[in-house]
C-alpha positions, 0 to 999 in steps of 0.5 A: 776591940771588945764590945765592953771597951767600946761601950765603956768608951761611948758612955764615958764621953759625950763627944759625938755626932748627932742628927738633929732636924731643924724646924724648917727645911734647908734650901732645896727642901732638905731637912737640917741636921745638927753635926757637932762635938755633942753640944747642940748649937745653931751654928753647926746646922748642916744637911745629912752627915757625912760621917758619924763618930759614934765612940767617945774616943773616935775608935768607931766612925760610921763613914763612907768607903775609903782607904783602910789602915793606920791613916785611913781616909774615910769616905762620905756616907751616902744618903739615898733618902732623907725626910723629916721622919727617916733617913736611909743611907749606906757606908761602913762602920770603920773600927780601930783594932787598937793594936798595940794601942789605939793611937797606933791601931788600924781602921777596918771598914765593915759595910753596912746600911743605915736607917735613922728614925724615930724623931723626937724633940729633945732640949729644943732640938728635933733629933732622930733618936734611933739609928739602925745599922745592918751589916751587908758583908762581914760582921765585926767580932762582938757585933750582931748583923743588925743593931739599933743605937739609941740617942742619949743626952744630958742637957744639950750634949747628945751621944749615941749609946752602944746597943746592949 
């Protein structure tokens, strides 16, 4: 899939997963985060995301190791550190090749480390506004070894912007 196609799908849709820190820690001293379809809601607070759908059409997913193919089984992201200022984890960027079309495409994982940082308050939610990805193995065609995704929003809708 081309870089332009990915960027277009991300900008065209606000469907995503967002990190948002709660005002107080969750049980066990862990920081709360928001996982949703892009709409900020107090009903969807959880601790540490296990997957991040970063494209509007779900052709790009940050997740843990799993089984690749037409019907992938994404694993869970592993977060080694999670504080109010930074989250560090590992997993993979799962990309759909969209051949012959996206619904019939095959997902391939590209191992990576993730760093969520730069917390800010937006629309009443404390969120990480940057997500740095560093590939630890093969780099997908059209991507850089290291990229930083920025958090965008419209009101209470949040989405990750593809690095330019």
